[in-house]
C-alpha positions in Angstrom: -12.8 -10.6 -7.6 -11.5 -7.7 -5.6 -12.2 -4.1 -6.6 -11.0 -0.7 -5.4 -11.7 2.9 -6.3 -8.2 3.9 -7.6 -9.0 7.6 -7.3 -9.4 7.1 -3.5 -6.1 5.3 -3.0 -3.7 6.6 -5.6 -2.0 9.9 -6.0 -3.5 11.8 -9.0 -0.4 11.1 -11.1 -0.9 7.4 -10.8 -4.6 7.1 -11.1 -4.5 6.3 -14.9 -1.6 3.8 -14.7 -2.0 0.1 -15.3 -2.0 -2.3 -12.3 1.6 -3.5 -13.1 2.8 0.1 -13.2 1.1 0.9 -9.9 2.5 -2.2 -8.2 6.0 -1.3 -9.4 5.6 2.3 -8.3 7.1 3.8 -5.2 4.9 3.7 -2.1 4.5 7.5 -2.5 2.1 6.7 -5.4 -0.4 5.9 -2.6 -2.6 8.8 -1.6 -1.3 10.2 1.7 2.1 8.6 1.6 4.9 11.1 1.2 8.3 10.6 -0.3 9.7 10.8 3.3 7.3 8.1 4.4 8.6 6.0 1.5 12.2 6.5 2.6 11.3 5.5 6.2 9.5 2.3 5.0 12.6 1.5 2.9 14.9 2.0 5.8 12.8 0.1 8.3 11.5 -2.8 6.2 13.1 -2.7 2.7 9.9 -1.6 1.1 10.4 0.2 -2.1 7.3 -0.4 -4.2 3.5 -0.6 -3.7 3.9 -4.4 -4.3 6.5 -4.6 -1.5 4.2 -2.9 0.9 1.3 -5.1 0.0 3.5 -8.2 0.5 5.0 -7.0 3.8 4.5 -9.8 6.2 3.9 -7.4 9.1 1.1 -5.7 7.3 -0.5 -9.1 6.4 -0.2 -10.2 10.1 -1.8 -7.0 11.3 -4.6 -7.4 8.7 -5.2 -11.0 9.9 -5.4 -9.8 13.5 -7.9 -7.1 12.7 -10.0 -9.7 10.8 -10.1 -11.8 13.9 -11.3 -9.0 16.1 -15.0 -9.7 16.5 -15.4 -6.7 18.8 -15.1 -4.3 15.8 -18.3 -5.5 14.3 
């Protein structure tokens, strides 16, 4: 099972929300992502929510490539 420290990845206002609420939240709920960043993600990729960002095929492809990089270990 995966785990994550929500205080490290979520804006303070979202840290006490349920997982379904966080996944439905705008990407600006993520720590370090501004409302403007969210607008740009929406314009470029149609990303509106945290779930959309997590499901974005380009992000998944990039993660897979990083996982294949044996030089990083």
